[in-house]
KEDRENDO-788123 format. One line per field, with one value per residue (C-alpha): y, z, x. Coordinates in Angstrom, 1 decimal. Layout:
N
Y <- [Y:...]
Z <- [Z:...]
X <- [X:...]
***
This chain:
400
Y <- [155.6:151.9:152.6:155.2:152.7:150.0:152.3:153.5:149.9:149.0:151.9:150.9:147.3:148.5:150.7:147.8:145.6:148.2:148.6:144.8:144.7:147.2:144.8:142.4:145.1:144.8:141.0:141.6:144.2:142.3:139.3:141.4:143.0:139.6:137.4:137.8:140.2:137.5:136.4:139.9:140.0:136.5:137.4:140.4:138.5:135.6:137.7:139.4:136.2:134.4:137.1:136.6:132.8:133.3:135.5:132.9:130.0:131.9:133.3:130.0:127.6:128.9:131.5:129.0:126.4:128.9:130.8:128.9:131.9:131.5:134.4:132.8:135.1:138.4:141.5:143.3:140.8:141.0:144.8:144.8:146.7:149.0:146.0:145.3:141.5:142.0:144.2:141.8:139.1:141.4:142.0:138.3:137.5:139.7:137.6:134.3:135.6:136.2:132.4:132.0:135.3:133.9:130.6:132.5:133.9:130.6:128.8:131.7:131.2:127.5:126.7:126.2:128.8:126.9:124.1:126.9:128.4:125.0:124.9:128.4:127.4:124.4:126.2:129.2:127.1:124.3:124.2:127.8:128.2:124.8:126.2:129.7:128.3:126.5:129.5:132.4:130.8:128.1:125.2:121.6:122.6:122.8:126.4:125.4:122.4:124.6:127.0:124.2:122.5:125.4:128.4:130.2:129.7:129.8:133.5:134.9:138.4:139.1:135.9:135.2:131.5:131.5:133.4:133.7:130.4:128.5:130.2:129.6:126.0:125.3:126.8:124.5:121.3:123.1:124.3:120.9:119.1:121.6:121.4:124.2:126.5:125.2:126.2:127.4:124.5:122.5:118.9:119.9:121.8:125.3:127.9:130.2:133.7:134.9:138.4:140.5:142.1:145.4:146.6:149.6:147.4:145.1:148.1:149.4:146.1:146.0:149.5:148.8:145.7:147.6:150.4:148.0:145.9:148.6:147.9:144.1:144.4:147.4:146.7:143.1:144.5:144.6:147.4:150.9:150.2:147.4:149.3:149.7:152.0:149.5:147.2:150.1:150.9:147.2:146.8:149.8:148.5:145.0:146.5:148.6:145.6:143.4:146.1:146.8:143.2:142.3:145.2:144.0:140.3:140.8:143.0:145.8:143.6:145.5:142.3:141.4:145.0:145.3:141.9:142.7:144.8:142.2:139.5:141.7:142.4:138.7:137.8:140.6:139.8:137.2:139.1:142.7:143.4:141.9:142.8:145.7:147.7:146.5:142.9:143.8:145.2:142.0:139.9:141.7:141.7:138.0:137.5:139.6:137.4:134.2:135.4:136.3:133.1:130.7:132.2:131.9:128.3:127.1:128.6:127.9:124.8:122.9:124.1:124.7:127.2:129.2:132.3:135.0:133.1:132.7:129.7:131.5:134.8:133.7:130.1:130.4:134.0:133.3:130.2:132.4:134.9:132.4:131.3:134.9:135.8:133.2:134.6:138.4:138.5:137.3:139.7:138.4:140.0:143.2:142.0:142.2:138.4:136.0:133.8:130.4:129.3:125.7:126.8:128.8:125.9:123.5:125.9:126.8:123.2:122.4:125.1:123.9:120.3:121.3:123.4:120.7:118.1:120.3:121.4:117.9:116.6:119.3:119.8:116.1:115.2:118.1:117.0:113.4:114.3:117.6:118.4:121.4:122.5:124.4:122.4:123.4:125.7:127.6:127.9:129.2:131.8:132.8:131.7:129.7:132.7:134.2:137.6:137.4:137.9:141.6:142.2:142.7:139.7:137.8:137.7:134.3:133.7:133.1:130.4:128.4]
Z <- [58.7:58.2:57.1:54.5:53.3:52.9:51.1:48.7:48.0:47.3:44.9:43.2:42.7:41.6:38.9:37.7:37.6:35.5:33.1:32.6:32.2:29.4:27.8:27.2:24.8:23.1:22.8:21.3:18.7:17.8:17.0:15.4:13.0:12.1:11.4:8.4:8.6:8.9:12.3:13.8:16.0:17.2:18.2:20.2:22.1:22.8:24.5:26.8:27.8:28.3:30.8:32.7:32.8:34.0:36.8:38.1:37.8:39.5:42.3:43.3:42.5:41.0:43.5:46.3:44.5:43.9:47.2:49.6:50.0:50.4:49.9:51.9:54.9:56.0:53.9:56.9:57.0:53.2:53.3:56.0:55.0:52.7:50.6:49.6:49.5:47.3:44.7:44.8:43.7:40.9:39.8:39.7:38.0:35.1:34.6:34.8:32.3:29.8:29.3:27.4:25.6:24.3:23.2:21.5:18.9:18.0:17.5:15.8:13.0:13.4:17.1:18.7:21.2:24.2:24.3:24.4:27.4:29.2:28.3:29.7:33.1:33.4:32.3:34.6:37.5:37.5:35.1:35.4:39.2:39.7:38.1:39.4:43.0:42.4:41.1:43.0:46.3:47.0:46.5:46.6:47.7:44.1:44.6:47.9:46.2:43.4:45.9:47.8:44.7:42.6:45.0:43.4:42.9:39.5:38.8:36.8:38.0:35.8:34.0:30.9:31.7:34.3:32.0:28.4:27.9:29.6:27.4:24.2:24.9:26.0:22.7:20.6:21.3:20.7:17.3:16.3:17.5:15.6:12.3:9.8:8.6:5.6:2.4:4.2:2.7:-0.4:-0.9:-3.5:-0.9:-2.0:0.8:0.5:2.0:4.6:5.1:8.1:7.7:9.3:9.9:11.8:14.3:14.5:15.2:17.8:19.6:19.7:21.0:23.8:24.8:24.7:27.0:29.4:29.6:31.8:34.4:33.8:34.5:36.8:39.1:39.6:42.5:44.2:46.6:46.3:48.4:46.0:42.8:40.6:37.6:36.2:35.3:33.2:31.4:30.7:29.4:27.1:25.8:25.1:23.3:21.1:20.4:19.4:17.1:15.2:14.7:13.5:11.1:9.5:9.5:8.6:5.6:6.7:7.0:9.4:10.9:12.0:13.0:15.4:16.9:17.4:20.5:22.0:21.4:23.3:26.1:26.5:26.8:29.3:31.9:33.7:34.2:33.9:37.6:37.1:33.8:32.6:30.0:27.3:28.3:28.0:24.5:23.4:25.0:23.2:19.9:20.0:20.8:17.8:15.6:17.2:16.4:12.7:12.0:13.8:12.6:9.1:9.6:11.3:8.8:5.6:6.1:9.0:8.0:11.5:11.2:14.4:13.3:15.4:15.9:19.7:20.0:18.5:20.2:23.7:23.9:22.4:23.3:26.8:27.0:25.8:28.4:31.2:30.0:29.2:32.9:33.8:31.3:31.3:35.0:36.1:37.1:34.3:31.8:33.8:35.8:39.5:40.0:42.4:39.5:38.3:34.6:35.7:37.9:35.0:32.6:35.0:35.9:32.3:31.2:34.0:32.8:29.2:30.4:32.5:29.7:27.1:29.4:30.4:26.8:25.3:28.1:28.1:24.3:23.6:25.9:24.6:21.0:21.8:23.9:22.4:19.4:19.0:15.5:13.8:11.2:7.5:7.0:10.3:9.5:6.0:7.4:10.2:13.7:15.8:17.6:16.4:17.1:14.0:12.0:13.0:11.2:7.4:5.2:5.1:1.7:0.3:-0.1:-3.7:-2.7:-1.1]
X <- [189.0:188.4:184.8:186.1:188.7:186.1:183.8:186.6:187.5:183.9:183.6:187.0:185.8:182.3:183.8:185.9:182.8:181.0:183.9:184.0:180.2:180.6:183.1:180.2:178.8:182.2:181.8:178.4:179.4:182.6:180.4:177.7:180.2:181.8:178.7:176.5:173.5:170.9:172.5:173.1:170.0:170.6:174.1:172.9:170.3:172.6:175.3:172.8:170.9:174.2:175.1:171.8:172.2:175.8:174.7:172.2:174.7:177.6:175.4:173.8:176.7:179.9:180.9:180.5:182.7:185.4:185.4:183.2:180.9:177.1:174.7:171.9:172.1:170.5:170.9:172.4:175.2:175.7:175.9:178.7:181.9:179.9:178.8:182.4:181.8:178.8:180.6:183.5:181.0:179.7:183.3:184.3:180.9:181.9:185.0:183.0:180.5:183.3:183.6:180.3:180.8:184.1:182.6:179.7:182.1:183.5:180.1:178.3:175.8:175.0:174.6:171.1:170.2:168.8:171.5:174.1:172.3:172.5:176.2:176.6:175.1:177.4:180.6:180.0:178.5:181.0:184.0:185.2:184.9:186.7:189.8:189.3:189.2:192.5:194.3:192.8:191.6:194.2:191.7:193.0:196.5:197.9:199.3:200.9:202.5:203.8:205.3:207.0:208.3:209.3:209.5:206.5:202.8:201.2:200.7:197.8:197.1:194.0:193.1:195.2:194.7:191.9:189.5:190.9:192.7:189.9:187.3:189.2:190.1:186.5:185.3:187.6:185.6:182.3:183.5:184.8:181.6:179.4:181.4:181.7:179.0:177.1:178.8:182.0:184.2:183.3:184.0:186.5:188.5:187.4:186.8:183.8:184.5:182.1:183.4:182.4:179.0:180.1:183.7:182.4:180.6:183.6:185.8:183.4:183.3:187.1:187.3:184.8:186.7:190.0:188.8:187.1:190.2:191.9:189.2:189.7:193.4:193.9:191.0:192.1:194.1:190.6:191.6:193.0:196.1:197.1:196.4:199.5:200.0:202.4:199.5:197.9:201.1:201.9:198.4:198.9:202.2:200.9:197.9:200.1:202.5:199.6:198.1:201.3:202.3:198.8:198.9:202.1:201.4:197.8:198.7:196.5:193.4:191.1:189.8:193.3:194.2:191.3:191.9:195.6:195.1:192.8:195.4:198.0:195.6:194.7:198.4:199.3:196.6:198.7:201.9:200.8:201.8:205.3:206.7:208.8:206.8:209.3:208.6:204.8:205.4:207.2:204.5:201.7:203.6:204.1:200.4:199.4:201.5:200.1:196.6:197.2:199.2:197.0:193.7:194.8:196.1:193.0:190.6:192.4:194.5:192.9:189.4:188.2:185.4:186.0:184.0:185.7:188.9:188.3:190.7:193.7:192.7:191.8:192.9:196.4:197.2:196.0:198.2:201.1:200.3:200.5:204.0:205.1:204.5:207.1:209.6:209.3:208.2:211.6:214.3:216.5:214.1:213.6:210.5:209.8:210.5:208.8:207.6:208.7:208.5:207.9:204.9:203.6:203.9:202.2:199.4:198.8:198.7:196.3:193.9:194.0:193.4:190.4:189.0:189.3:187.8:184.9:184.3:184.2:182.0:179.5:179.1:179.5:176.6:174.5:175.2:174.0:171.0:169.6:171.6:173.9:173.3:170.4:168.5:169.4:166.4:167.1:170.7:169.8:167.5:169.7:168.7:166.3:165.0:161.7:163.1:165.2:162.0:161.9:165.2:165.4:164.8:168.1:169.7:170.6:174.3:175.4:177.8:174.9]
***
């Protein structure tokens, strides 16, 4: 019976890993549909290679930092319990690899390819697992202190803060250090529109992410006996809430509509196992509003050229999700309880601080030593990968 249970759990986690792996196709198509045609091939290659680098960095360094596990042992030991420990690594790797996939959308169309791969290895090998270990593996005694001081640990069931807020807040320094795309903002203050190259591809990416997200959230239980349908329904309600609010606030703009469900799903990750579905609906709706409002503000007023809006979508909505778990997860708001808003605030703030510090250090050093940005001719043509030459000749933008 134990063998069957272990095999069933291994299959359960493996299916979750496969669903999240498919989400990386969603990241790719979301970026592909948003960037201009001359950068489409570069975007596709970058997401795939980032995943490969993430795997190496997490296998050799990151997983050990987060969980103290080494893979340098015999295959017979690694395959014990039907290989559950191995597929758990695969599952958690797909979370880690989301960090560079998130960053990729913010720095699109002007970042050099190879410096970004170095950043990927450092983020996935060091920065992400450092915070992951604190939250999900009791590293450094911070969770124990929060429980002692505020009667509850920092709760992040599926990564609103650990994955999304961290990725979004790491991306912000990268975007700021790179600067805006050439021609995006004029010296006179005018804003040149760079509309999405393909709404169908953008929509396809959003749909792939949305479907995969149910593996991201539900399979975070990591075993069949802990699986809870509440997580699935709460994810659904948050997705719907984010969609509808983005539709209204975004005035039917398809770019906002298709990012709305993603905003809701980012926010619900942390408290999806605690909230009442109505709380999840409100959480997702607020996240949809945050994305539309802050994307517009950053692009048009602050002139921060975050191409896919990853800081509002992942950084801010993920931050909101961490706090929302401490509100709608309480019994006073219909939740299951066992959560403290103060712990949520401290844990979320710690995640943001680690992300900003890591982002500024890594991208700042790379900017000084290697340079982050394409030279003007490469940026004009589209990418610093020779593979872009196989695509159609890029059209020159009239506003350039």
